[in-house]
C-alpha positions in Angstrom: 8.8 -93.4 -58.2 5.7 -94.3 -56.1 6.3 -95.9 -52.8 2.9 -97.5 -52.3 -0.2 -98.3 -54.3 -2.3 -95.2 -55.2 -5.0 -94.7 -52.6 -7.0 -91.8 -51.2 -7.9 -93.7 -48.0 -6.1 -91.6 -45.4 -6.0 -94.4 -42.8 -4.0 -96.5 -45.3 -1.8 -93.6 -46.2 -1.1 -93.0 -42.5 0.5 -96.4 -42.2 3.6 -94.7 -43.5 5.4 -91.6 -42.3 7.7 -90.5 -45.1 9.0 -87.3 -43.6 11.1 -87.8 -40.4 14.2 -85.8 -39.5 17.1 -87.6 -37.7 19.7 -85.9 -35.5 21.7 -85.0 -38.6 19.2 -82.3 -39.3 20.3 -79.4 -37.1 16.6 -78.5 -36.4 15.9 -82.0 -35.0 15.9 -82.9 -31.3 18.9 -84.9 -30.1 16.6 -87.8 -29.3 16.1 -88.5 -33.0 18.6 -91.3 -33.2 17.7 -94.0 -35.8 17.2 -96.9 -33.3 14.7 -94.8 -31.2 12.9 -93.5 -34.3 12.4 -97.1 -35.5 11.2 -98.3 -32.1 8.7 -95.4 -31.9 7.5 -96.2 -35.4 7.0 -99.8 -34.4 5.0 -98.9 -31.3 2.9 -96.7 -33.5 2.1 -99.6 -35.9 3.7 -97.9 -38.9 4.7 -100.1 -41.9 7.2 -97.8 -43.5 9.2 -94.6 -42.6 11.6 -92.4 -44.5 14.5 -90.5 -42.9 14.7 -87.2 -44.6 17.4 -85.0 -43.2 17.9 -81.6 -44.9 20.2 -81.3 -47.8 20.9 -77.7 -48.7 24.2 -78.3 -50.6 26.1 -81.3 -51.9 28.8 -82.0 -49.4 30.9 -84.8 -47.9 29.4 -84.4 -44.5 25.9 -85.4 -45.7 27.4 -88.2 -47.7 29.0 -89.6 -44.5 25.8 -89.1 -42.6 23.9 -91.2 -45.1 26.6 -93.9 -44.9 26.4 -93.9 -41.1 22.6 -94.2 -41.1 22.8 -97.2 -43.5 25.4 -98.8 -41.2 23.2 -98.3 -38.2 20.2 -99.7 -40.0 22.1 -102.9 -40.8 22.4 -103.5 -37.1 18.7 -103.0 -36.3 16.2 -105.8 -36.6 12.8 -104.5 -37.7 9.8 -105.4 -39.8 9.3 -101.8 -40.8 10.5 -100.7 -44.2 13.1 -97.9 -43.6 14.0 -95.6 -46.4 17.2 -93.6 -46.0 16.4 -90.5 -47.9 16.7 -86.7 -47.7 14.8 -83.5 -47.9 16.5 -81.9 -50.8 16.4 -78.3 -51.9 14.9 -76.9 -55.1 16.1 -73.4 -54.0 15.0 -71.7 -57.3 13.9 -72.3 -60.8 16.3 -75.1 -62.1 18.5 -74.6 -59.0 19.0 -77.8 -57.0 21.0 -79.2 -54.1 23.0 -81.4 -56.4 25.2 -80.8 -59.4 26.8 -83.7 -61.1 27.3 -86.8 -59.0 24.5 -87.4 -56.5 24.3 -89.2 -53.2 22.6 -92.6 -53.2 19.2 -92.1 -51.6 16.2 -94.4 -51.2 13.7 -91.5 -51.1 14.0 -88.0 -52.6 11.7 -85.5 -50.9 12.1 -82.1 -52.4 11.3 -78.7 -50.7 10.6 -75.8 -52.9 9.5 -73.2 -50.4 12.2 -72.8 -47.7 12.4 -69.1 -48.6 13.8 -68.3 -45.1 17.0 -70.2 -45.8 20.0 -68.1 -46.7 20.7 -68.2 -50.4 17.2 -69.3 -51.4 16.1 -67.6 -54.6 13.5 -64.9 -54.1 11.2 -63.8 -57.0 11.7 -60.3 -58.4 8.0 -59.7 -57.6 7.7 -60.3 -53.9 3.9 -60.1 -53.8 1.8 -63.2 -53.1 1.1 -63.6 -56.8 4.9 -63.3 -57.5 5.7 -66.0 -55.0 2.9 -68.2 -56.4 4.4 -68.0 -59.9 7.8 -68.7 -58.6 6.6 -71.8 -56.7 4.8 -73.0 -59.9 7.9 -72.6 -62.0 10.1 -74.3 -59.5 7.8 -77.3 -59.0 7.1 -77.6 -62.7 10.8 -77.8 -63.6 11.6 -80.0 -60.7 9.0 -82.6 -61.8 10.0 -82.4 -65.4 13.7 -83.1 -64.4 12.5 -86.4 -62.8 14.5 -85.7 -59.7 11.6 -86.0 -57.1 9.8 -88.9 -55.5 7.7 -86.4 -53.6 7.1 -82.7 -53.3 7.4 -81.6 -49.6 4.8 -79.4 -47.9 3.6 -77.8 -51.2 2.3 -74.3 -51.7 2.3 -72.9 -48.2 4.0 -69.7 -47.2 4.8 -70.2 -43.5 8.5 -69.9 -44.1 7.9 -66.4 -45.5 5.3 -65.0 -43.2 6.7 -66.5 -39.9 10.3 -65.6 -40.6 12.2 -63.4 -38.2 14.0 -62.0 -41.3 10.9 -60.1 -42.3 10.9 -61.3 -45.9 7.4 -60.1 -46.8 4.7 -57.8 -45.5 1.7 -60.0 -46.4 -0.2 -62.3 -44.0 0.1 -66.1 -43.7 -2.0 -67.9 -46.4 -1.7 -65.1 -48.9 0.3 -67.2 -51.4 -1.7 -70.4 -51.3 -4.9 -68.3 -51.6 -3.6 -67.2 -55.0 -3.5 -70.7 -56.5 -6.4 -71.5 -58.9 -7.9 -74.9 -59.2 -6.6 -75.1 -62.8 -3.0 -74.4 -61.6 -3.2 -77.0 -58.9 -4.7 -79.5 -61.4 -2.0 -78.8 -64.0 0.8 -79.5 -61.4 -0.9 -82.7 -60.1 -1.5 -84.0 -63.7 2.2 -83.3 -64.5 3.3 -85.0 -61.3 1.2 -88.1 -62.2 2.9 -88.3 -65.6 6.3 -88.3 -63.9 5.3 -90.6 -61.0 6.0 -87.8 -58.5 3.9 -87.7 -55.3 2.7 -84.6 -53.5 3.0 -84.7 -49.7 0.0 -84.4 -47.3 2.1 -83.0 -44.5 0.1 -83.5 -41.4 2.1 -80.7 -39.7 0.8 -78.0 -42.0 -2.5 -79.3 -43.5 -4.6 -77.9 -40.6 -2.9 -74.5 -41.0 -3.9 -74.2 -44.6 -7.2 -76.0 -45.0 -8.4 -74.4 -48.2 -5.3 -75.1 -50.4 -4.9 -78.7 -49.1 -8.6 -79.5 -49.4 -8.4 -78.4 -53.0 -5.2 -80.3 -53.6 -6.6 -83.5 -52.2 -9.9 -83.4 -54.1 -8.3 -82.3 -57.4 -5.7 -85.0 -56.9 -8.4 -87.6 -56.6 -10.0 -86.4 -59.9 -6.7 -86.5 -61.9 -5.4 -89.7 -60.2 -2.4 -88.0 -58.5 -0.4 -89.8 -55.8 -0.1 -88.5 -52.2 2.3 -89.5 -49.5 1.9 -88.7 -45.8 4.5 -87.3 -43.5 4.6 -85.5 -40.2 7.8 -83.6 -40.7 8.8 -85.1 -37.3 11.7 -83.4 -35.5 11.0 -85.2 -32.2 9.9 -88.7 -31.3 6.4 -87.8 -30.1 5.5 -86.6 -33.6 6.3 -89.8 -35.5 2.9 -91.5 -34.9 0.7 -90.4 -37.7 -2.5 -91.6 -36.0 -2.6 -88.6 -33.6 -2.9 -86.2 -36.5 -5.1 -88.1 -38.9 -8.5 -87.2 -37.5 -8.0 -83.5 -38.0 -6.5 -84.1 -41.4 -9.7 -86.0 -42.3 -11.8 -83.0 -41.2 -9.8 -80.7 -43.3 -9.5 -82.8 -46.4 -12.8 -84.6 -46.4 -15.1 -82.6 -44.1 
């Protein structure tokens, strides 16, 4: 499902931040309480935000966290549209956070490349080409399953190359550099058919300019949908405007 009208105007897209972690994500700062997130978003002039705490497994704790966020939201007066969502895990080909009954979420943002997480499927071929093929298969099946509103921080390999676990011996950017324009176009075309957006994650776009410039320009050609998020883990990163100029230089030139 799309959460705004299709547009390639980055200033319009940046009126929403659809990737924010509240304190229920263990990686988020303790300041990330819902009321302060909303106040910060209001001060930034945002029109909509999504709370996307990590979901690695289906469990009662996360269900209760979602319930608590909804109860908190009911007590907060705001003109901002607030989606209570989650950053779910496509941790392998046809392997997902949920089996059977699913938690009621407003926004389903799916990660496919958290390879540093324990239990995440690794391809048999651990070369850049092998990881690329694994990402393509995981994203393709996820889109076809109609589970995703948006694909989080697509294609990049930071979670492999920056990991203290020493998962691979190739350098950062090796995996996204393997993607061809046709492969990107096929994924974006499939996503359009299933009304699945791809994320322009302002936290990682500057680090991988080539792949995201290709994705943005090919997306415009095929009519794909993009959402913007900052992957905010602290309040100071909620305001999208501080990142948008560098994103424009990367994506548009």
